[in-house]
All heavy atoms as a GROMACS GRO file, in nm:
protein
  523
    1MET      N    1   8.604  11.040  10.552
    1MET     CA    2   8.624  10.897  10.539
    1MET      C    3   8.503  10.825  10.598
    1MET      O    4   8.461  10.852  10.709
    1MET     CB    5   8.752  10.856  10.614
    1MET     CG    6   8.774  10.707  10.615
    1MET     SD    7   8.917  10.653  10.712
    1MET     CE    8   9.048  10.696  10.603
    2ASP      N    9   8.448  10.734  10.521
    2ASP     CA   10   8.331  10.658  10.566
    2ASP      C   11   8.369  10.530  10.640
    2ASP      O   12   8.286  10.473  10.710
    2ASP     CB   13   8.244  10.620  10.446
    2ASP     CG   14   8.179  10.742  10.383
    2ASP    OD1   15   8.160  10.842  10.453
    2ASP    OD2   16   8.150  10.735  10.263
    3GLU      N   17   8.491  10.482  10.622
    3GLU     CA   18   8.534  10.357  10.683
    3GLU      C   19   8.576  10.379  10.828
    3GLU      O   20   8.639  10.479  10.861
    3GLU     CB   21   8.652  10.295  10.606
    3GLU     CG   22   8.616  10.247  10.468
    3GLU     CD   23   8.620  10.358  10.364
    3GLU    OE1   24   8.674  10.466  10.393
    3GLU    OE2   25   8.566  10.337  10.255
    4GLY      N   26   8.542  10.281  10.912
    4GLY     CA   27   8.585  10.286  11.050
    4GLY      C   28   8.728  10.237  11.059
    4GLY      O   29   8.764  10.136  10.999
    5VAL      N   30   8.810  10.310  11.133
    5VAL     CA   31   8.950  10.272  11.152
    5VAL      C   32   8.976  10.255  11.300
    5VAL      O   33   8.938  10.340  11.381
    5VAL     CB   34   9.045  10.379  11.093
    5VAL    CG1   35   9.190  10.342  11.118
    5VAL    CG2   36   9.018  10.399  10.945
    6LEU      N   37   9.041  10.144  11.333
    6LEU     CA   38   9.068  10.109  11.472
    6LEU      C   39   9.214  10.067  11.484
    6LEU      O   40   9.263   9.990  11.401
    6LEU     CB   41   8.978   9.992  11.514
    6LEU     CG   42   8.996   9.934  11.652
    6LEU    CD1   43   8.948  10.035  11.756
    6LEU    CD2   44   8.918   9.805  11.664
    7ALA      N   45   9.282  10.119  11.583
    7ALA     CA   46   9.420  10.079  11.611
    7ALA      C   47   9.425  10.016  11.749
    7ALA      O   48   9.369  10.071  11.845
    7ALA     CB   49   9.513  10.199  11.604
    8ILE      N   50   9.488   9.897  11.756
    8ILE     CA   51   9.502   9.829  11.885
    8ILE      C   52   9.650   9.796  11.908
    8ILE      O   53   9.728   9.787  11.813
    8ILE     CB   54   9.418   9.699  11.891
    8ILE    CG1   55   9.458   9.602  11.781
    8ILE    CG2   56   9.271   9.731  11.885
    8ILE    CD1   57   9.393   9.466  11.791
    9ASP      N   58   9.686   9.777  12.035
    9ASP     CA   59   9.823   9.740  12.066
    9ASP      C   60   9.836   9.588  12.067
    9ASP      O   61   9.741   9.516  12.035
    9ASP     CB   62   9.867   9.803  12.199
    9ASP     CG   63   9.791   9.753  12.320
    9ASP    OD1   64   9.718   9.652  12.311
    9ASP    OD2   65   9.806   9.816  12.426
   10ASN      N   66   9.953   9.539  12.103
   10ASN     CA   67   9.980   9.394  12.102
   10ASN      C   68   9.897   9.316  12.202
   10ASN      O   69   9.883   9.194  12.189
   10ASN     CB   70  10.128   9.367  12.127
   10ASN     CG   71  10.214   9.410  12.011
   10ASN    OD1   72  10.167   9.416  11.898
   10ASN    ND2   73  10.339   9.441  12.038
   11GLU      N   74   9.842   9.381  12.302
   11GLU     CA   75   9.757   9.314  12.400
   11GLU      C   76   9.609   9.324  12.366
   11GLU      O   77   9.524   9.280  12.443
   11GLU     CB   78   9.781   9.371  12.541
   11GLU     CG   79   9.911   9.325  12.606
   11GLU     CD   80  10.029   9.407  12.558
   11GLU    OE1   81  10.014   9.530  12.544
   11GLU    OE2   82  10.137   9.349  12.532
   12GLY      N   83   9.577   9.385  12.253
   12GLY     CA   84   9.437   9.397  12.211
   12GLY      C   85   9.364   9.514  12.273
   12GLY      O   86   9.242   9.521  12.270
   13ARG      N   87   9.438   9.610  12.327
   13ARG     CA   88   9.377   9.731  12.383
   13ARG      C   89   9.367   9.838  12.275
   13ARG      O   90   9.458   9.854  12.193
   13ARG     CB   91   9.457   9.783  12.502
   13ARG     CG   92   9.448   9.694  12.624
   13ARG     CD   93   9.519   9.757  12.742
   13ARG     NE   94   9.655   9.794  12.707
   13ARG     CZ   95   9.764   9.729  12.746
   13ARG    NH1   96   9.754   9.624  12.822
   13ARG    NH2   97   9.884   9.772  12.709
   14ILE      N   98   9.260   9.913  12.278
   14ILE     CA   99   9.238  10.018  12.178
   14ILE      C  100   9.330  10.136  12.206
   14ILE      O  101   9.334  10.188  12.318
   14ILE     CB  102   9.091  10.064  12.180
   14ILE    CG1  103   9.000   9.946  12.145
   14ILE    CG2  104   9.069  10.182  12.086
   14ILE    CD1  105   8.852   9.972  12.166
   15ILE      N  106   9.404  10.176  12.103
   15ILE     CA  107   9.492  10.292  12.119
   15ILE      C  108   9.445  10.412  12.036
   15ILE      O  109   9.484  10.524  12.066
   15ILE     CB  110   9.640  10.258  12.087
   15ILE    CG1  111   9.655  10.199  11.947
   15ILE    CG2  112   9.695  10.163  12.193
   15ILE    CD1  113   9.799  10.173  11.905
   16ASN      N  114   9.360  10.386  11.937
   16ASN     CA  115   9.304  10.498  11.860
   16ASN      C  116   9.190  10.449  11.773
   16ASN      O  117   9.182  10.331  11.741
   16ASN     CB  118   9.411  10.563  11.773
   16ASN     CG  119   9.381  10.708  11.743
   16ASN    OD1  120   9.279  10.762  11.783
   16ASN    ND2  121   9.472  10.774  11.672
   17LEU      N  122   9.100  10.539  11.736
   17LEU     CA  123   8.990  10.509  11.646
   17LEU      C  124   8.943  10.639  11.583
   17LEU      O  125   8.970  10.746  11.635
   17LEU     CB  126   8.874  10.440  11.718
   17LEU     CG  127   8.802  10.519  11.826
   17LEU    CD1  128   8.658  10.475  11.832
   17LEU    CD2  129   8.868  10.497  11.960
   18ASN      N  130   8.875  10.626  11.470
   18ASN     CA  131   8.828  10.747  11.404
   18ASN      C  132   8.680  10.771  11.431
   18ASN      O  133   8.611  10.689  11.490
   18ASN     CB  134   8.858  10.744  11.253
   18ASN     CG  135   8.776  10.643  11.176
   18ASN    OD1  136   8.705  10.561  11.233
   18ASN    ND2  137   8.789  10.648  11.044
   19THR      N  138   8.633  10.885  11.386
   19THR     CA  139   8.495  10.926  11.410
   19THR      C  140   8.395  10.830  11.345
   19THR      O  141   8.290  10.802  11.402
   19THR     CB  142   8.472  11.069  11.357
   19THR    OG1  143   8.568  11.156  11.419
   19THR    CG2  144   8.333  11.119  11.390
   20ALA      N  145   8.428  10.779  11.227
   20ALA     CA  146   8.338  10.685  11.159
   20ALA      C  147   8.314  10.561  11.244
   20ALA      O  148   8.201  10.514  11.256
   20ALA     CB  149   8.394  10.646  11.022
   21LEU      N  150   8.419  10.509  11.307
   21LEU     CA  151   8.404  10.391  11.393
   21LEU      C  152   8.323  10.426  11.518
   21LEU      O  153   8.239  10.347  11.562
   21LEU     CB  154   8.539  10.332  11.431
   21LEU     CG  155   8.527  10.194  11.492
   21LEU    CD1  156   8.542  10.089  11.384
   21LEU    CD2  157   8.626  10.173  11.601
   22GLU      N  158   8.345  10.544  11.572
   22GLU     CA  159   8.266  10.588  11.688
   22GLU      C  160   8.117  10.587  11.654
   22GLU      O  161   8.035  10.539  11.733
   22GLU     CB  162   8.306  10.730  11.730
   22GLU     CG  163   8.439  10.739  11.801
   22GLU     CD  164   8.468  10.880  11.843
   22GLU    OE1  165   8.517  10.960  11.760
   22GLU    OE2  166   8.443  10.913  11.961
   23LYS      N  167   8.083  10.638  11.536
   23LYS     CA  168   7.943  10.643  11.495
   23LYS      C  169   7.888  10.503  11.469
   23LYS      O  170   7.775  10.472  11.507
   23LYS     CB  171   7.928  10.730  11.371
   23LYS     CG  172   7.949  10.876  11.400
   23LYS     CD  173   7.939  10.958  11.273
   23LYS     CE  174   7.969  11.105  11.303
   23LYS     NZ  175   7.969  11.187  11.181
   24MET      N  176   7.967  10.417  11.402
   24MET     CA  177   7.921  10.281  11.371
   24MET      C  178   7.885  10.201  11.495
   24MET      O  179   7.786  10.130  11.497
   24MET     CB  180   8.032  10.205  11.296
   24MET     CG  181   8.033  10.225  11.150
   24MET     SD  182   8.156  10.114  11.080
   24MET     CE  183   8.267  10.232  11.010
   25PHE      N  184   7.971  10.212  11.597
   25PHE     CA  185   7.953  10.131  11.717
   25PHE      C  186   7.895  10.210  11.835
   25PHE      O  187   7.883  10.157  11.945
   25PHE     CB  188   8.085  10.065  11.756
   25PHE     CG  189   8.125   9.956  11.661
   25PHE    CD1  190   8.213   9.981  11.558
   25PHE    CD2  191   8.072   9.829  11.674
   25PHE    CE1  192   8.249   9.881  11.469
   25PHE    CE2  193   8.108   9.728  11.587
   25PHE     CZ  194   8.196   9.754  11.483
   26ARG      N  195   7.862  10.336  11.808
   26ARG     CA  196   7.804  10.423  11.912
   26ARG      C  197   7.890  10.422  12.039
   26ARG      O  198   7.843  10.393  12.149
   26ARG     CB  199   7.661  10.380  11.943
   26ARG     CG  200   7.567  10.401  11.827
   26ARG     CD  201   7.425  10.367  11.864
   26ARG     NE  202   7.337  10.388  11.750
   26ARG     CZ  203   7.280  10.289  11.683
   26ARG    NH1  204   7.301  10.164  11.718
   26ARG    NH2  205   7.203  10.316  11.581
   27ILE      N  206   8.018  10.452  12.018
   27ILE     CA  207   8.113  10.458  12.129
   27ILE      C  208   8.185  10.592  12.125
   27ILE      O  209   8.185  10.660  12.023
   27ILE     CB  210   8.216  10.342  12.123
   27ILE    CG1  211   8.289  10.340  11.989
   27ILE    CG2  212   8.149  10.209  12.151
   27ILE    CD1  213   8.395  10.232  11.976
   28SER      N  214   8.244  10.629  12.237
   28SER     CA  215   8.317  10.754  12.247
   28SER      C  216   8.466  10.725  12.260
   28SER      O  217   8.507  10.638  12.338
   28SER     CB  218   8.270  10.831  12.370
   28SER     OG  219   8.359  10.936  12.400
   29HIS      N  220   8.545  10.798  12.185
   29HIS     CA  221   8.691  10.783  12.186
   29HIS      C  222   8.744  10.781  12.329
   29HIS      O  223   8.818  10.691  12.368
   29HIS     CB  224   8.753  10.898  12.106
   29HIS     CG  225   8.902  10.896  12.101
   29HIS    ND1  226   8.980  10.948  12.200
   29HIS    CD2  227   8.987  10.846  12.007
   29HIS    CE1  228   9.106  10.932  12.168
   29HIS    NE2  229   9.113  10.870  12.051
   30ASP      N  230   8.706  10.881  12.408
   30ASP     CA  231   8.758  10.892  12.545
   30ASP      C  232   8.715  10.777  12.635
   30ASP      O  233   8.787  10.742  12.728
   30ASP     CB  234   8.714  11.025  12.607
   30ASP     CG  235   8.777  11.144  12.536
   30ASP    OD1  236   8.883  11.128  12.472
   30ASP    OD2  237   8.718  11.254  12.544
   31ASP      N  238   8.602  10.717  12.606
   31ASP     CA  239   8.552  10.607  12.689
   31ASP      C  240   8.619  10.473  12.659
   31ASP      O  241   8.613  10.382  12.741
   31ASP     CB  242   8.401  10.590  12.673
   31ASP     CG  243   8.323  10.705  12.731
   31ASP    OD1  244   8.378  10.779  12.817
   31ASP    OD2  245   8.206  10.723  12.691
   32VAL      N  246   8.679  10.460  12.541
   32VAL     CA  247   8.731  10.328  12.502
   32VAL      C  248   8.883  10.317  12.494
   32VAL      O  249   8.936  10.206  12.487
   32VAL     CB  250   8.670  10.282  12.368
   32VAL    CG1  251   8.519  10.274  12.379
   32VAL    CG2  252   8.711  10.369  12.252
   33ILE      N  253   8.953  10.428  12.495
   33ILE     CA  254   9.099  10.422  12.487
   33ILE      C  255   9.154  10.340  12.603
   33ILE      O  256   9.112  10.356  12.718
   33ILE     CB  257   9.159  10.565  12.485
   33ILE    CG1  258   9.119  10.637  12.358
   33ILE    CG2  259   9.312  10.562  12.500
   33ILE    CD1  260   9.165  10.572  12.229
   34ASN      N  261   9.246  10.249  12.572
   34ASN     CA  262   9.313  10.158  12.666
   34ASN      C  263   9.224  10.045  12.715
   34ASN      O  264   9.265   9.969  12.802
   34ASN     CB  265   9.375  10.233  12.784
   34ASN     CG  266   9.490  10.319  12.742
   34ASN    OD1  267   9.572  10.278  12.660
   34ASN    ND2  268   9.497  10.439  12.794
   35LYS      N  269   9.104  10.032  12.661
   35LYS     CA  270   9.019   9.919  12.697
   35LYS      C  271   9.039   9.807  12.596
   35LYS      O  272   9.077   9.830  12.481
   35LYS     CB  273   8.872   9.960  12.701
   35LYS     CG  274   8.841  10.051  12.818
   35LYS     CD  275   8.694  10.068  12.834
   35LYS     CE  276   8.668  10.156  12.956
   35LYS     NZ  277   8.527  10.182  12.973
   36SER      N  278   9.008   9.686  12.637
   36SER     CA  279   9.018   9.569  12.550
   36SER      C  280   8.917   9.580  12.436
   36SER      O  281   8.803   9.620  12.457
   36SER     CB  282   8.991   9.443  12.632
   36SER     OG  283   8.959   9.335  12.549
   37ILE      N  284   8.959   9.540  12.316
   37ILE     CA  285   8.870   9.542  12.201
   37ILE      C  286   8.747   9.456  12.227
   37ILE      O  287   8.636   9.490  12.190
   37ILE     CB  288   8.945   9.498  12.073
   37ILE    CG1  289   8.854   9.507  11.950
   37ILE    CG2  290   8.998   9.359  12.083
   37ILE    CD1  291   8.820   9.645  11.909
   38HIS      N  292   8.767   9.343  12.294
   38HIS     CA  293   8.656   9.252  12.323
   38HIS      C  294   8.558   9.314  12.422
   38HIS      O  295   8.438   9.290  12.414
   38HIS     CB  296   8.711   9.120  12.377
   38HIS     CG  297   8.608   9.014  12.391
   38HIS    ND1  298   8.537   8.965  12.283
   38HIS    CD2  299   8.561   8.949  12.499
   38HIS    CE1  300   8.452   8.872  12.327
   38HIS    NE2  301   8.464   8.861  12.456
   39GLU      N  302   8.607   9.394  12.511
   39GLU     CA  303   8.523   9.461  12.611
   39GLU      C  304   8.436   9.570  12.547
   39GLU      O  305   8.323   9.591  12.587
   39GLU     CB  306   8.614   9.524  12.717
   39GLU     CG  307   8.546   9.600  12.825
   39GLU     CD  308   8.645   9.665  12.922
   39GLU    OE1  309   8.766   9.642  12.910
   39GLU    OE2  310   8.598   9.739  13.008
   40VAL      N  311   8.489   9.635  12.445
   40VAL     CA  312   8.422   9.750  12.385
   40VAL      C  313   8.331   9.712  12.270
   40VAL      O  314   8.218   9.758  12.262
   40VAL     CB  315   8.528   9.853  12.337
   40VAL    CG1  316   8.463   9.965  12.260
   40VAL    CG2  317   8.605   9.906  12.456
   41ILE      N  318   8.379   9.629  12.180
   41ILE     CA  319   8.302   9.593  12.062
   41ILE      C  320   8.256   9.449  12.076
   41ILE      O  321   8.334   9.356  12.061
   41ILE     CB  322   8.384   9.614  11.933
   41ILE    CG1  323   8.420   9.762  11.922
   41ILE    CG2  324   8.306   9.565  11.811
   41ILE    CD1  325   8.508   9.798  11.806
   42ARG      N  326   8.132   9.432  12.106
   42ARG     CA  327   8.074   9.300  12.133
   42ARG      C  328   8.017   9.239  12.004
   42ARG      O  329   7.899   9.212  11.995
   42ARG     CB  330   7.966   9.311  12.238
   42ARG     CG  331   8.016   9.383  12.362
   42ARG     CD  332   8.000   9.299  12.480
   42ARG     NE  333   8.053   9.370  12.595
   42ARG     CZ  334   8.085   9.309  12.704
   42ARG    NH1  335   8.070   9.181  12.714
   42ARG    NH2  336   8.133   9.378  12.804
   43ASN      N  337   8.106   9.219  11.911
   43ASN     CA  338   8.068   9.157  11.784
   43ASN      C  339   8.166   9.043  11.762
   43ASN      O  340   8.284   9.065  11.733
   43ASN     CB  341   8.079   9.261  11.671
   43ASN     CG  342   8.045   9.205  11.536
   43ASN    OD1  343   8.100   9.105  11.495
   43ASN    ND2  344   7.956   9.273  11.466
   44SER      N  345   8.119   8.920  11.778
   44SER     CA  346   8.209   8.805  11.776
   44SER      C  347   8.279   8.789  11.642
   44SER      O  348   8.397   8.753  11.637
   44SER     CB  349   8.136   8.677  11.814
   44SER     OG  350   8.035   8.646  11.723
   45ASP      N  351   8.211   8.818  11.530
   45ASP     CA  352   8.277   8.806  11.399
   45ASP      C  353   8.393   8.904  11.387
   45ASP      O  354   8.502   8.868  11.342
   45ASP     CB  355   8.177   8.831  11.286
   45ASP     CG  356   8.075   8.720  11.272
   45ASP    OD1  357   8.104   8.606  11.314
   45ASP    OD2  358   7.966   8.747  11.218
   46LEU      N  359   8.370   9.027  11.428
   46LEU     CA  360   8.476   9.128  11.422
   46LEU      C  361   8.589   9.092  11.519
   46LEU      O  362   8.706   9.102  11.484
   46LEU     CB  363   8.420   9.267  11.455
   46LEU     CG  364   8.522   9.381  11.456
   46LEU    CD1  365   8.592   9.392  11.321
   46LEU    CD2  366   8.453   9.511  11.492
   47TYR      N  367   8.555   9.050  11.638
   47TYR     CA  368   8.656   9.011  11.736
   47TYR      C  369   8.744   8.898  11.682
   47TYR      O  370   8.866   8.903  11.691
   47TYR     CB  371   8.591   8.971  11.868
   47TYR     CG  372   8.691   8.925  11.970
   47TYR    CD1  373   8.773   9.017  12.035
   47TYR    CD2  374   8.707   8.791  12.000
   47TYR    CE1  375   8.867   8.975  12.127
   47TYR    CE2  376   8.801   8.748  12.092
   47TYR     CZ  377   8.881   8.841  12.156
   47TYR     OH  378   8.975   8.799  12.246
   48HIS      N  379   8.682   8.794  11.623
   48HIS     CA  380   8.759   8.681  11.570
   48HIS      C  381   8.844   8.724  11.450
   48HIS      O  382   8.956   8.675  11.432
   48HIS     CB  383   8.667   8.564  11.533
   48HIS     CG  384   8.609   8.498  11.653
   48HIS    ND1  385   8.686   8.433  11.747
   48HIS    CD2  386   8.482   8.488  11.697
   48HIS    CE1  387   8.608   8.385  11.842
   48HIS    NE2  388   8.483   8.419  11.815
   49PHE      N  389   8.794   8.815  11.368
   49PHE     CA  390   8.871   8.868  11.257
   49PHE      C  391   8.995   8.941  11.308
   49PHE      O  392   9.106   8.921  11.258
   49PHE     CB  393   8.783   8.960  11.172
   49PHE     CG  394   8.854   9.020  11.054
   49PHE    CD1  395   8.889   8.942  10.946
   49PHE    CD2  396   8.884   9.154  11.052
   49PHE    CE1  397   8.954   8.997  10.836
   49PHE    CE2  398   8.948   9.210  10.943
   49PHE     CZ  399   8.983   9.132  10.835
   50ILE      N  400   8.978   9.026  11.407
   50ILE     CA  401   9.090   9.100  11.466
   50ILE      C  402   9.190   9.003  11.528
   50ILE      O  403   9.311   9.017  11.512
   50ILE     CB  404   9.041   9.204  11.568
   50ILE    CG1  405   8.965   9.315  11.494
   50ILE    CG2  406   9.157   9.262  11.648
   50ILE    CD1  407   8.889   9.409  11.585
   51LYS      N  408   9.140   8.902  11.598
   51LYS     CA  409   9.228   8.803  11.660
   51LYS      C  410   9.310   8.730  11.553
   51LYS      O  411   9.430   8.708  11.570
   51LYS     CB  412   9.144   8.704  11.741
   51LYS     CG  413   9.224   8.609  11.823
   51LYS     CD  414   9.132   8.525  11.910
   51LYS     CE  415   9.212   8.425  11.990
   51LYS     NZ  416   9.126   8.341  12.071
   52LYS      N  417   9.246   8.695  11.443
   52LYS     CA  418   9.313   8.626  11.332
   52LYS      C  419   9.424   8.714  11.274
   52LYS      O  420   9.534   8.668  11.247
   52LYS     CB  421   9.210   8.591  11.226
   52LYS     CG  422   9.262   8.509  11.111
   52LYS     CD  423   9.142   8.448  11.040
   52LYS     CE  424   9.121   8.480  10.902
   52LYS     NZ  425   9.010   8.423  10.834
   53ILE      N  426   9.395   8.842  11.257
   53ILE     CA  427   9.494   8.935  11.203
   53ILE      C  428   9.613   8.948  11.298
   53ILE      O  429   9.728   8.945  11.255
   53ILE     CB  430   9.431   9.073  11.177
   53ILE    CG1  431   9.334   9.065  11.061
   53ILE    CG2  432   9.539   9.178  11.148
   53ILE    CD1  433   9.252   9.189  11.043
   54THR      N  434   9.586   8.966  11.426
   54THR     CA  435   9.694   8.991  11.521
   54THR      C  436   9.779   8.867  11.545
   54THR      O  437   9.894   8.880  11.587
   54THR     CB  438   9.639   9.044  11.655
   54THR    OG1  439   9.545   8.951  11.709
   54THR    CG2  440   9.574   9.178  11.637
   55GLN      N  441   9.728   8.749  11.518
   55GLN     CA  442   9.805   8.627  11.539
   55GLN      C  443   9.875   8.579  11.413
   55GLN      O  444   9.952   8.485  11.417
   55GLN     CB  445   9.714   8.516  11.593
   55GLN     CG  446   9.666   8.544  11.732
   55GLN     CD  447   9.571   8.437  11.783
   55GLN    OE1  448   9.520   8.356  11.708
   55GLN    NE2  449   9.548   8.438  11.912
   56SER      N  450   9.851   8.644  11.301
   56SER     CA  451   9.907   8.603  11.173
   56SER      C  452  10.006   8.707  11.123
   56SER      O  453   9.995   8.824  11.155
   56SER     CB  454   9.794   8.585  11.071
   56SER     OG  455   9.848   8.561  10.944
   57LYS      N  456  10.100   8.662  11.044
   57LYS     CA  457  10.193   8.756  10.982
   57LYS      C  458  10.140   8.805  10.848
   57LYS      O  459  10.197   8.894  10.787
   57LYS     CB  460  10.329   8.691  10.965
   57LYS     CG  461  10.392   8.662  11.098
   57LYS     CD  462  10.531   8.611  11.086
   57LYS     CE  463  10.580   8.577  11.224
   57LYS     NZ  464  10.716   8.596  11.247
   58GLN      N  465  10.030   8.746  10.800
   58GLN     CA  466   9.971   8.788  10.675
   58GLN      C  467   9.832   8.846  10.704
   58GLN      O  468   9.762   8.800  10.792
   58GLN     CB  469   9.955   8.669  10.581
   58GLN     CG  470  10.086   8.609  10.539
   58GLN     CD  471  10.067   8.491  10.446
   58GLN    OE1  472   9.957   8.444  10.427
   58GLN    NE2  473  10.175   8.445  10.387
   59LEU      N  474   9.794   8.943  10.625
   59LEU     CA  475   9.664   9.002  10.641
   59LEU      C  476   9.560   8.919  10.567
   59LEU      O  477   9.572   8.896  10.448
   59LEU     CB  478   9.660   9.146  10.587
   59LEU     CG  479   9.744   9.246  10.661
   59LEU    CD1  480   9.738   9.381  10.592
   59LEU    CD2  481   9.700   9.259  10.805
   60PRO      N  482   9.456   8.874  10.637
   60PRO     CA  483   9.350   8.800  10.568
   60PRO      C  484   9.265   8.895  10.485
   60PRO      O  485   9.246   9.009  10.520
   60PRO     CB  486   9.267   8.740  10.683
   60PRO     CG  487   9.296   8.826  10.799
   60PRO     CD  488   9.433   8.884  10.778
   61MET      N  489   9.215   8.846  10.376
   61MET     CA  490   9.130   8.925  10.290
   61MET      C  491   8.987   8.879  10.309
   61MET      O  492   8.955   8.763  10.289
   61MET     CB  493   9.169   8.909  10.143
   61MET     CG  494   9.315   8.950  10.118
   61MET     SD  495   9.349   9.120  10.160
   61MET     CE  496   9.277   9.204  10.023
   62GLU      N  497   8.898   8.971  10.351
   62GLU     CA  498   8.758   8.937  10.371
   62GLU      C  499   8.672   9.045  10.312
   62GLU      O  500   8.704   9.163  10.322
   62GLU     CB  501   8.728   8.918  10.519
   62GLU     CG  502   8.806   8.804  10.579
   62GLU     CD  503   8.734   8.739  10.696
   62GLU    OE1  504   8.620   8.775  10.723
   62GLU    OE2  505   8.796   8.654  10.758
   63GLU      N  506   8.564   9.006  10.252
   63GLU     CA  507   8.468   9.100  10.194
   63GLU      C  508   8.340   9.094  10.274
   63GLU      O  509   8.301   8.990  10.326
   63GLU     CB  510   8.437   9.061  10.050
   63GLU     CG  511   8.556   9.070   9.957
   63GLU     CD  512   8.586   9.212   9.917
   63GLU    OE1  513   8.492   9.293   9.911
   63GLU    OE2  514   8.704   9.242   9.893
   64GLU      N  515   8.271   9.206  10.281
   64GLU     CA  516   8.140   9.209  10.347
   64GLU      C  517   8.031   9.203  10.244
   64GLU      O  518   8.039   9.249  10.139
   64GLU     CB  519   8.126   9.334  10.432
   64GLU     CG  520   8.205   9.324  10.557
   64GLU     CD  521   8.166   9.433  10.654
   64GLU    OE1  522   8.049   9.477  10.657
   64GLU    OE2  523   8.254   9.476  10.726
   0.00000   0.00000   0.00000
């Protein structure tokens, strides 16, 4: 799988991620589990997108 996959809990803490995401953001699974998404991934566009998703009952559609 080429796409990065990230799972966060209701408080915005990382609970799982795949190898593709580790490579994209140069992070290690063991180093980021249970840390805040904002603390780990310092990309404001991605952070705001995740915040929008977690606060909405509908999934926003965005293209890169």
